[in-house]
N, C-alpha and C positions, 0 to 999 in steps of 0.2 A: 752414173750415180745409182746406187741401189734404191729400190722402192721403199717408202716408209713402212714400218712395221707397227701395228696397233695392238697394244696390250690393254685389256680391260681389267681394272683392279678396283678393289674396295677399300684398301688401306694404303697409306703412305707413311713410311718410316724413314725420315730424312734427318739424320743427325748432323749437327754442326760441330766441327772440330778445328783446332788451331793448327793448320797445315801450311808449311812453307811451299810456295809454288815456284819451282826452279825456273820455269819460263819467265816469270815476272822479275825474278832476281837477276838472272843472267843477261836479260835484254833490256834492262831498265832505261839506259840512255836512248836506245832506239824507240822504245815505247813512249818516252817523254816527247821525243821529236815528232812522232806520229800523232800524238794527241794534240800537240800545239798546232799542227797543220789542220787537224779536224776542227779545232776551236776557231781557227781563222775562217773556215767555211761556215761553221754554225756556232757563233759565239755563245749561244744559250746552253750548250752542253757543259756539264761540269764533272769533275773527277771525284765522284762520291764512292762509297764503299758498296760492293755488291757481293753476291754469293754464287759460286760455281760448284758443280758437283763432280763426283768420281765414284767408281765402284758400284754402278747401278746393277741391281739384281731383281729380276721378275720371277716370282714363284708363288703358286697357289693363290692367285688373286691379290698379290702383295708386291709393292715396290719398296725396296730399301736402297739407300745410297748415303754417301757421306758428302757434306758440303763444307766449303772453306771460304774464308773472307779474302777478297783481293780488291784492287781499285778498278774503277770503270775504265781507266786508260789501258790497263793490262788486258781486260776483257775485250775492249774494242780492237786492240792490236791483234790479239789472238784470233778474233773473228775475221778481221780484214785481211790477215795474212794466211788465210786458209786453214785455220785450226791446227797449228803445228804440233801441239801437245795432244795426242790422240787419247790419252788417259782421262782427259777432262771433258765434261759436257756442260752445255747450257740448259739447265732444267728449270722450267717456270710453269706457273699455273695460268690457265685461261678460262674465262667465263663465257661459254657459248650461249649467249642470250637467244632464246627462241620464243617468238611471239605466239599468241593463241591461234593464229592462222598459219603457223608452220614456217615462218620466215626466220632465218638466222640474221642477226644484226651485227654488223662489223663497222669498225671505224677506220678512217684513212688518217694516217699520221701527218701532222702538220709539218711545214717546211723547216721549222726551227729545231725539230727533233732529230735524233740519230738515225731514225728509220723513216725519214721523210718519204711520203708517197706510198708506203706499204699499207696494205689493207688486211686487217685481221681482227680477232676478238680482243676485247679489253685484256691487257696483260702488262707485265713489266718484269724486268730482271729482278730476282729476289734481292732484298737488301737487309740491313741490320734490324729494321723495324719489323721484319717478318719472323724473327727468332722468338720462340716461346719455349721455355723450360729446356734449353739446350738443343732444340730441334727446329727445323724449318716448317713454319705453319703455312702450307700452300693454300688451304681453304681460306684462311684469314687474308692472305695476300690477294686472292681473287676478289674477295669482298671489297678490300681497300682500293684495288685498281679500278674496279667497276665504278665505285662511287667517285673517285678522283676524275675519271675520264668521261663518265656519262651523267653523273648525278643520281643514278639509281642506287637504292640501298637494298639490303637483304630483305626488307619488308615488301619489295616490289616483285620478287620472284621466288620460285620454289626450286631448290637445288636437288637434282637427282643424286642418288647415293654413290653411283659408280664414277670412276675416273677413266677417261680414254687417254692412255699414254701413247703418244705418237713419237716413235723413235725415227728420226731422219738425220742420218749422219751424226754430227756432234750435238744434236739438239734433241731434247725430250720435252715435248709440250704436254703438260698434264691438263686435259680439258674436261671440264664439268659442264653438263647441260643445265642451264638455268631457265626454267619455264616462266614466262611472263603471262599475266592475265590481261593482256591488251594486244591489239593487232600490231602488225609491223609498222603500218603507217602511223598509228598512235604513238608507238614507242619511239619512232624516228622523230616525230614532232616534239615529243617531250625532251629527248636528248638534245635536239637542235636548239631548243629554247634555253636549256641549261648552258650549252656552249656559248650562246649569244651573250650570256651574263658574265662570262669569264674574260679577263683581260688578255690572257694568252693561253687558250685551250690547247691540249695535246692533240686533239682531233680537228681535222679541217672539213670532214664530210662524213656522213653516215650512209652505209650501203645495206640494202636488204637483199638477202640471197634466198630465193625461193626455189632454186633448182640448180643443177650443175651448169646450166647455160649461163648462170650469173657469175660463175667463177672467172677470175681474170689473172693474168701473169703477175699482177701486183700483190697477189696473195701468196704467202709462203706455202711451200709444198706440204708441210705438215697440216696446214689449215685446209687446203683443198682435199687432201687424203681423208681427213676426218669428215668433211662435208659430203664427199662422194660416198663414203660408207653409210652415213646417216640417211641419205636419200635412197640409197640402194636397198636399205632395210625397211623402207616404208611400204 
Protein backbone atom coordinates (compact mmCIF):
# COMPACT_ATOMS: atom_id res chain seq x y z
CA UNK A 1 0.00 0.00 0.00
CA UNK A 2 1.32 3.45 -0.92
CA UNK A 3 1.95 5.96 1.83
CA UNK A 4 -0.65 8.68 2.39
CA UNK A 5 -0.06 12.00 0.63
CA UNK A 6 -0.95 15.19 2.50
CA UNK A 7 -2.05 18.32 0.62
CA UNK A 8 -2.54 21.56 2.52
CA UNK A 9 -5.26 23.68 0.94
CA UNK A 10 -7.18 26.82 1.77
CA UNK A 11 -10.28 26.31 -0.40
CA UNK A 12 -12.62 23.43 -1.19
CA UNK A 13 -14.73 23.49 -4.36
CA UNK A 14 -16.92 20.39 -4.23
CA UNK A 15 -19.81 20.42 -6.69
CA UNK A 16 -22.73 17.98 -6.35
CA UNK A 17 -24.03 16.58 -9.65
CA UNK A 18 -26.70 13.97 -10.65
CA UNK A 19 -24.37 11.17 -11.77
CA UNK A 20 -25.41 7.53 -12.30
CA UNK A 21 -22.94 5.16 -10.62
CA UNK A 22 -22.49 2.06 -12.82
CA UNK A 23 -21.17 -0.02 -9.90
CA UNK A 24 -24.38 0.54 -7.91
CA UNK A 25 -26.65 -0.14 -10.89
CA UNK A 26 -24.91 -3.22 -12.23
CA UNK A 27 -24.44 -5.00 -8.89
CA UNK A 28 -27.71 -3.99 -7.20
CA UNK A 29 -28.78 -7.54 -6.19
CA UNK A 30 -25.37 -8.36 -4.68
CA UNK A 31 -25.32 -5.05 -2.87
CA UNK A 32 -28.76 -5.66 -1.36
CA UNK A 33 -27.72 -9.12 -0.14
CA UNK A 34 -24.51 -7.73 1.36
CA UNK A 35 -26.38 -4.99 3.20
CA UNK A 36 -28.94 -7.44 4.55
CA UNK A 37 -26.07 -9.48 6.00
CA UNK A 38 -24.53 -6.37 7.58
CA UNK A 39 -27.88 -5.39 9.09
CA UNK A 40 -28.14 -8.80 10.72
CA UNK A 41 -24.78 -8.12 12.35
CA UNK A 42 -25.62 -4.52 13.31
CA UNK A 43 -29.38 -3.88 13.14
CA UNK A 44 -28.98 -0.16 13.83
CA UNK A 45 -27.32 0.68 10.49
CA UNK A 46 -29.71 2.03 7.87
CA UNK A 47 -29.63 2.58 4.14
CA UNK A 48 -29.66 6.37 3.94
CA UNK A 49 -28.40 8.57 1.13
CA UNK A 50 -24.72 9.55 1.07
CA UNK A 51 -22.33 11.45 -1.19
CA UNK A 52 -19.18 10.07 -2.82
CA UNK A 53 -16.62 11.93 -4.91
CA UNK A 54 -14.72 11.66 -8.17
CA UNK A 55 -12.31 13.73 -10.28
CA UNK A 56 -10.33 15.23 -7.41
CA UNK A 57 -7.75 17.85 -8.44
CA UNK A 58 -5.26 19.58 -6.14
CA UNK A 59 -3.77 22.81 -7.51
CA UNK A 60 -2.46 26.06 -6.02
CA UNK A 61 -3.81 25.46 -2.52
CA UNK A 62 -7.19 24.40 -3.86
CA UNK A 63 -9.13 21.13 -3.98
CA UNK A 64 -11.87 20.65 -6.55
CA UNK A 65 -13.98 17.54 -7.08
CA UNK A 66 -17.43 16.37 -8.12
CA UNK A 67 -19.76 14.53 -5.74
CA UNK A 68 -22.78 12.37 -6.50
CA UNK A 69 -25.58 10.81 -4.48
CA UNK A 70 -25.87 7.09 -3.80
CA UNK A 71 -27.21 4.83 -1.05
CA UNK A 72 -25.26 3.71 2.00
CA UNK A 73 -25.62 0.05 0.97
CA UNK A 74 -23.72 0.71 -2.26
CA UNK A 75 -21.04 2.67 -0.41
CA UNK A 76 -20.65 -0.11 2.14
CA UNK A 77 -20.34 -2.81 -0.53
CA UNK A 78 -17.82 -0.72 -2.48
CA UNK A 79 -15.76 -0.30 0.69
CA UNK A 80 -16.03 -3.89 1.89
CA UNK A 81 -15.23 -5.35 -1.55
CA UNK A 82 -11.95 -3.52 -1.87
CA UNK A 83 -13.07 -0.38 -3.74
CA UNK A 84 -13.65 -1.97 -7.17
CA UNK A 85 -14.47 1.35 -8.89
CA UNK A 86 -11.13 3.19 -8.73
CA UNK A 87 -12.60 6.39 -10.20
CA UNK A 88 -14.58 7.01 -7.00
CA UNK A 89 -13.29 8.21 -3.64
CA UNK A 90 -14.72 8.57 -0.14
CA UNK A 91 -14.07 12.21 0.75
CA UNK A 92 -15.21 13.59 4.09
CA UNK A 93 -14.41 16.27 6.65
CA UNK A 94 -12.87 15.71 10.07
CA UNK A 95 -12.52 18.06 12.99
CA UNK A 96 -9.15 17.55 14.70
CA UNK A 97 -10.01 18.80 18.16
CA UNK A 98 -6.83 19.99 19.87
CA UNK A 99 -6.79 20.94 23.54
CA UNK A 100 -5.00 23.92 25.04
CA UNK A 101 -2.26 21.59 26.30
CA UNK A 102 -1.67 20.07 22.85
CA UNK A 103 -3.62 16.80 23.00
CA UNK A 104 -5.68 15.64 20.05
CA UNK A 105 -9.10 14.28 21.04
CA UNK A 106 -10.54 11.24 19.26
CA UNK A 107 -13.59 9.08 19.73
CA UNK A 108 -13.96 5.30 19.61
CA UNK A 109 -16.95 4.21 17.56
CA UNK A 110 -19.65 2.27 19.42
CA UNK A 111 -20.45 -1.36 18.66
CA UNK A 112 -23.76 -0.58 16.93
CA UNK A 113 -22.04 1.57 14.25
CA UNK A 114 -20.62 0.48 10.87
CA UNK A 115 -17.07 1.31 12.07
CA UNK A 116 -17.26 -0.29 15.50
CA UNK A 117 -14.03 -0.10 17.48
CA UNK A 118 -12.29 2.33 15.13
CA UNK A 119 -10.75 5.43 16.71
CA UNK A 120 -10.63 8.76 14.88
CA UNK A 121 -11.67 12.41 14.90
CA UNK A 122 -15.39 13.30 14.73
CA UNK A 123 -16.55 12.83 11.15
CA UNK A 124 -19.15 11.21 8.95
CA UNK A 125 -19.80 10.26 5.35
CA UNK A 126 -21.32 13.37 3.71
CA UNK A 127 -25.06 13.20 3.13
CA UNK A 128 -27.83 15.33 1.65
CA UNK A 129 -27.94 17.58 4.72
CA UNK A 130 -24.44 18.78 3.79
CA UNK A 131 -25.44 20.24 0.40
CA UNK A 132 -25.48 24.04 0.18
CA UNK A 133 -26.22 25.91 -3.08
CA UNK A 134 -25.35 22.93 -5.26
CA UNK A 135 -22.09 22.15 -3.49
CA UNK A 136 -20.84 20.01 -0.62
CA UNK A 137 -20.36 22.08 2.54
CA UNK A 138 -17.51 20.28 4.30
CA UNK A 139 -16.99 22.99 6.97
CA UNK A 140 -20.68 22.74 7.86
CA UNK A 141 -20.47 18.95 7.92
CA UNK A 142 -17.58 19.10 10.40
CA UNK A 143 -19.49 21.44 12.74
CA UNK A 144 -22.57 19.20 12.57
CA UNK A 145 -20.69 15.94 13.18
CA UNK A 146 -18.76 17.35 16.13
CA UNK A 147 -21.92 18.54 17.81
CA UNK A 148 -23.74 15.26 17.16
CA UNK A 149 -20.88 13.10 18.45
CA UNK A 150 -19.41 15.20 21.27
CA UNK A 151 -21.88 17.95 22.16
CA UNK A 152 -19.27 20.64 21.42
CA UNK A 153 -20.40 23.56 19.25
CA UNK A 154 -18.54 26.07 17.07
CA UNK A 155 -18.46 28.42 20.06
CA UNK A 156 -16.18 25.95 21.90
CA UNK A 157 -13.25 26.03 19.45
CA UNK A 158 -11.31 28.17 16.98
CA UNK A 159 -10.96 26.66 13.52
CA UNK A 160 -7.65 27.09 11.71
CA UNK A 161 -8.07 28.33 8.11
CA UNK A 162 -6.25 25.55 6.26
CA UNK A 163 -7.38 22.03 5.45
CA UNK A 164 -5.02 19.05 5.60
CA UNK A 165 -6.23 16.72 2.85
CA UNK A 166 -4.86 13.22 3.42
CA UNK A 167 -5.11 11.03 0.33
CA UNK A 168 -4.87 7.37 1.29
CA UNK A 169 -5.95 5.03 -1.50
CA UNK A 170 -9.65 5.65 -2.24
CA UNK A 171 -10.01 7.98 0.77
CA UNK A 172 -9.57 11.73 1.05
CA UNK A 173 -9.87 12.96 4.64
CA UNK A 174 -10.21 16.76 4.78
CA UNK A 175 -8.98 17.57 8.28
CA UNK A 176 -9.28 20.97 9.94
CA UNK A 177 -7.54 21.69 13.25
CA UNK A 178 -9.98 23.01 15.85
CA UNK A 179 -8.33 24.61 18.89
CA UNK A 180 -10.12 24.32 22.22
CA UNK A 181 -9.62 26.68 25.15
CA UNK A 182 -9.58 23.81 27.64
CA UNK A 183 -7.18 21.03 28.55
CA UNK A 184 -7.46 17.52 27.18
CA UNK A 185 -8.69 16.17 30.50
CA UNK A 186 -11.33 18.91 30.73
CA UNK A 187 -12.48 18.30 27.16
CA UNK A 188 -12.69 14.54 27.68
CA UNK A 189 -14.77 15.00 30.85
CA UNK A 190 -17.13 17.38 29.06
CA UNK A 191 -17.62 15.00 26.13
CA UNK A 192 -18.05 11.97 28.39
CA UNK A 193 -20.75 13.81 30.34
CA UNK A 194 -22.54 14.54 27.08
CA UNK A 195 -22.30 10.89 25.98
CA UNK A 196 -23.74 9.78 29.31
CA UNK A 197 -26.88 11.82 28.60
CA UNK A 198 -27.49 10.10 25.23
CA UNK A 199 -29.59 6.96 24.90
CA UNK A 200 -27.39 5.52 22.15
CA UNK A 201 -24.22 7.57 21.58
CA UNK A 202 -22.10 7.02 18.48
CA UNK A 203 -18.95 6.99 20.62
CA UNK A 204 -18.08 4.45 23.30
CA UNK A 205 -14.87 6.07 24.61
CA UNK A 206 -12.75 9.22 24.29
CA UNK A 207 -8.99 9.00 23.66
CA UNK A 208 -6.34 11.67 24.18
CA UNK A 209 -3.36 11.59 21.81
CA UNK A 210 -0.41 13.52 23.22
CA UNK A 211 2.24 12.01 20.97
CA UNK A 212 2.89 9.33 18.38
CA UNK A 213 3.24 6.73 21.14
CA UNK A 214 -0.52 7.08 21.70
CA UNK A 215 -1.36 5.99 18.15
CA UNK A 216 -2.91 2.52 17.81
CA UNK A 217 -3.82 0.08 15.01
CA UNK A 218 -7.50 0.98 15.59
CA UNK A 219 -6.84 4.40 14.06
CA UNK A 220 -7.09 4.68 10.25
CA UNK A 221 -3.82 5.32 8.42
CA UNK A 222 -4.94 8.76 7.23
CA UNK A 223 -5.47 9.78 10.87
CA UNK A 224 -2.10 8.52 12.07
CA UNK A 225 -0.34 10.15 9.08
CA UNK A 226 -1.90 13.50 9.97
CA UNK A 227 -0.98 13.18 13.66
CA UNK A 228 2.58 12.13 12.84
CA UNK A 229 3.01 15.21 10.67
CA UNK A 230 1.53 17.47 13.34
CA UNK A 231 3.86 16.27 16.08
CA UNK A 232 6.88 16.27 13.75
CA UNK A 233 6.31 19.96 13.01
CA UNK A 234 6.23 21.03 16.66
